[in-house]
C-alpha positions as CSV (number, residue, x, y, z in Angstrom):
1,X,-9.8,40.0,-4.1
2,X,-12.3,41.5,-6.5
3,X,-12.3,38.7,-9.1
4,X,-12.1,35.0,-9.0
5,X,-8.6,33.4,-9.2
6,X,-8.9,29.7,-9.9
7,X,-5.5,28.5,-8.8
8,X,-5.7,30.1,-5.4
9,X,-6.9,27.0,-3.4
10,X,-4.4,24.7,-5.0
11,X,-1.6,27.1,-4.1
12,X,-2.5,27.2,-0.5
13,X,-0.2,24.4,0.4
14,X,2.7,23.8,2.8
15,X,5.3,24.7,0.1
16,X,4.0,28.0,-1.3
17,X,1.6,29.3,1.4
18,X,1.8,27.5,4.7
19,X,-0.9,28.5,7.2
20,X,-0.2,27.8,10.9
21,X,-2.9,27.9,13.6
22,X,-2.3,30.9,15.8
23,X,-3.5,29.3,19.0
24,X,-0.8,26.6,18.6
25,X,2.1,28.5,17.4
26,X,1.8,32.2,18.4
27,X,4.7,33.2,20.5
28,X,6.3,29.7,20.3
29,X,9.4,28.4,18.4
30,X,7.9,26.8,15.3
31,X,10.6,24.1,15.1
32,X,10.2,22.9,18.7
33,X,6.5,23.5,19.4
34,X,4.7,20.7,21.0
35,X,2.1,20.7,18.3
36,X,4.7,19.3,15.9
37,X,4.3,15.9,17.6
38,X,0.5,15.9,17.0
39,X,0.0,16.2,13.3
40,X,-3.4,15.9,11.7
41,X,-3.5,12.8,9.6
42,X,-5.5,12.2,6.3
43,X,-6.5,9.2,4.4
44,X,-7.2,5.7,5.8
45,X,-4.5,6.0,8.5
46,X,-5.1,8.7,11.1
47,X,-2.4,9.8,13.5
48,X,-3.1,9.1,17.2
49,X,0.1,9.7,19.1
50,X,3.9,9.7,18.9
51,X,6.3,8.6,21.5
52,X,9.9,9.2,21.0
53,X,11.9,5.9,21.0
54,X,8.6,4.0,21.0
55,X,10.3,0.9,19.4
56,X,11.6,0.0,22.9
57,X,8.2,-1.4,23.6
58,X,9.5,-4.5,21.8
59,X,11.3,-5.2,25.0
60,X,8.0,-5.9,26.7
61,X,7.2,-8.7,24.2
62,X,10.3,-10.6,25.2
63,X,12.4,-9.3,22.2
64,X,15.2,-7.2,23.9
65,X,18.0,-5.9,21.7
66,X,21.3,-7.8,21.7
67,X,24.7,-6.3,21.9
68,X,24.6,-5.5,18.2
69,X,21.1,-3.9,18.7
70,X,19.4,-6.8,16.9
71,X,16.2,-8.1,18.4
72,X,15.5,-11.0,16.0
73,X,16.1,-12.1,12.4
74,X,13.7,-13.2,9.7
75,X,13.9,-14.5,6.2
76,X,12.7,-11.9,3.7
77,X,11.5,-13.3,0.3
78,X,10.8,-11.1,-2.7
79,X,11.0,-11.1,-6.5
80,X,14.3,-9.5,-7.8
81,X,12.3,-6.8,-9.6
82,X,11.4,-5.4,-6.2
83,X,15.0,-5.4,-4.9
84,X,15.3,-1.6,-4.5
85,X,12.0,-1.5,-2.5
86,X,13.3,-4.4,-0.4
87,X,16.4,-2.6,0.4
88,X,14.4,0.3,1.9
89,X,12.3,-2.2,4.0
90,X,15.5,-3.9,5.2
91,X,17.0,-0.6,6.3
92,X,13.9,0.6,8.0
93,X,13.5,-2.6,9.9
94,X,17.1,-2.6,11.0
95,X,16.5,0.7,12.7
96,X,14.1,-1.1,15.2
97,X,16.4,-4.1,15.6
98,X,14.9,-6.5,13.1
99,X,17.5,-8.0,10.8
100,X,16.0,-9.2,7.5
101,X,17.8,-11.9,5.6
102,X,17.2,-11.0,1.9
103,X,16.2,-13.7,-0.5
104,X,16.0,-12.1,-4.0
105,X,14.5,-14.6,-6.4
106,X,13.3,-14.7,-10.0
107,X,9.6,-13.8,-10.2
108,X,8.2,-17.3,-10.6
109,X,10.5,-18.7,-8.0
110,X,9.5,-16.0,-5.5
111,X,5.8,-16.7,-6.2
112,X,6.3,-20.4,-5.6
113,X,8.0,-19.9,-2.3
114,X,5.6,-17.2,-1.0
115,X,2.2,-18.4,-2.2
116,X,2.5,-22.1,-2.9
117,X,5.0,-23.3,-0.4
118,X,4.5,-20.5,2.2
119,X,8.1,-20.8,3.2
120,X,8.7,-17.3,4.4
121,X,8.8,-15.2,7.6
122,X,8.4,-11.9,5.7
123,X,7.5,-11.6,2.1
124,X,6.8,-8.8,-0.4
125,X,4.8,-9.2,-3.6
126,X,3.0,-7.0,-6.1
127,X,-0.7,-7.4,-6.7
128,X,-2.5,-6.1,-9.9
129,X,-6.1,-5.1,-9.7
130,X,-8.8,-4.4,-12.1
131,X,-11.0,-1.2,-12.2
132,X,-13.5,-2.9,-9.9
133,X,-12.5,-4.0,-6.4
134,X,-14.0,-7.4,-7.0
135,X,-11.4,-7.9,-9.7
136,X,-8.2,-8.4,-7.8
137,X,-8.8,-7.1,-4.4
138,X,-11.3,-9.7,-3.0
139,X,-8.9,-12.5,-3.7
140,X,-6.2,-11.1,-1.3
141,X,-8.6,-11.1,1.8
142,X,-11.2,-13.8,1.7
143,X,-10.4,-17.0,3.5
144,X,-11.8,-19.2,0.7
145,X,-8.8,-18.1,-1.3
146,X,-6.2,-19.3,1.1
147,X,-4.8,-21.7,-1.5
148,X,-1.4,-22.7,-2.8
149,X,-1.7,-20.6,-5.9
150,X,0.2,-17.3,-6.9
151,X,-1.4,-14.0,-5.8
152,X,-4.0,-15.6,-3.5
153,X,-4.7,-14.7,0.1
154,X,-1.0,-15.0,0.9
155,X,-1.3,-13.5,4.4
156,X,-3.7,-16.3,5.4
157,X,-6.1,-13.6,6.6
158,X,-9.4,-14.8,8.0
159,X,-12.3,-12.5,8.9
160,X,-15.8,-13.8,8.3
161,X,-17.3,-10.3,8.4
162,X,-14.9,-9.1,5.7
163,X,-15.8,-12.1,3.6
164,X,-19.5,-11.3,4.0
165,X,-19.0,-7.7,3.0
166,X,-17.0,-8.6,-0.1
167,X,-19.8,-11.0,-1.1
168,X,-22.5,-8.4,-0.6
169,X,-20.5,-5.8,-2.5
170,X,-20.0,-8.1,-5.5
171,X,-23.8,-8.8,-5.6
172,X,-24.9,-5.2,-5.3
173,X,-25.6,-3.2,-8.4
174,X,-26.3,0.2,-6.8
175,X,-23.0,2.2,-7.0
176,X,-23.8,4.1,-3.8
177,X,-24.5,1.0,-1.8
178,X,-21.4,-0.6,-3.1
179,X,-19.3,2.3,-2.1
180,X,-20.6,2.1,1.5
181,X,-19.8,-1.6,1.6
182,X,-16.3,-1.1,0.3
183,X,-15.8,1.8,2.7
184,X,-16.7,-0.5,5.7
185,X,-14.2,-3.1,4.3
186,X,-11.5,-0.5,4.0
187,X,-12.0,0.7,7.6
188,X,-11.6,-2.8,8.9
189,X,-8.6,-3.7,6.8
190,X,-6.7,-0.5,7.7
191,X,-7.3,-1.3,11.3
192,X,-6.3,-4.9,11.2
193,X,-3.5,-4.5,8.6
194,X,-3.2,-8.1,7.2
195,X,-1.0,-6.5,4.5
196,X,1.3,-3.5,4.8
197,X,0.9,-1.8,1.4
198,X,4.2,0.0,0.5
199,X,3.8,1.6,-2.8
200,X,1.3,2.4,-5.6
201,X,3.0,2.0,-9.0
202,X,2.1,3.6,-12.4
203,X,2.8,1.5,-15.5
204,X,3.8,3.3,-18.7
205,X,3.2,2.0,-22.2
206,X,4.6,3.5,-25.4
207,X,3.3,2.8,-28.9
208,X,3.7,4.1,-32.4
209,X,1.4,6.9,-33.5
210,X,-0.1,4.7,-36.2
211,X,-1.6,2.3,-33.7
212,X,-5.3,2.8,-32.9
213,X,-7.8,1.2,-30.6
214,X,-5.5,0.3,-27.7
215,X,-7.3,-0.3,-24.4
216,X,-4.5,0.6,-22.0
217,X,-7.0,0.5,-19.0
218,X,-8.3,-3.0,-19.7
219,X,-7.0,-6.6,-19.8
220,X,-7.7,-6.9,-23.5
221,X,-5.1,-4.4,-24.5
222,X,-4.8,-5.4,-28.1
223,X,-8.1,-7.1,-29.0
224,X,-9.5,-4.0,-30.7
225,X,-6.3,-2.5,-31.9
226,X,-5.5,-1.8,-35.5
227,X,-2.8,0.0,-37.4
228,X,-3.1,2.8,-39.9
229,X,-1.1,2.6,-43.1
230,X,2.1,4.7,-42.6
231,X,2.4,7.7,-44.9
232,X,5.2,7.5,-47.5
């Protein structure tokens, strides 16, 4: 290339321009090469190893499969608005012999059973967070918030070091120092997995073109909103 082409790097992906390491695939069948079982992970979860049929390790925990391939059953509680996601969870767990008994409830009834009564084996809920981790994230992990109230530390997770790091991060002004503290928190939480995060949702809002001052990113959505007079 003799001139810059801005989209090049974005196009070097697995769909349009896959690049394979020669030392792993040269002279081998790409579909059956051993390297396919050792992918390079990204993000908070890094791949370590894959063992075909690894779910049989449940046998060693005293949970052998029965004649119908079921190892155990559990009550699965969730709000009805999450029913489609719950179906996926149920089907995936069934593949490893866990039969989930679905309890689809109205939102407030689900929150009462999950957070207040803690009457569940497995539960699914949707947490909303603010733009700062202290607003919405801390509540789910610190032991001081294991309380019978909706959207608290429903997992009953206790880790004094995590609580200390959250407290330090909330009281630190320097953005770089806060970032390091939250990175340490994230590293621990993705290792211990008190929650198993399934999806990240995007919420859409629609408004008329005459409305101004909406703060879609903030809790005070309408506090500064105003409406232009419509043209005749």
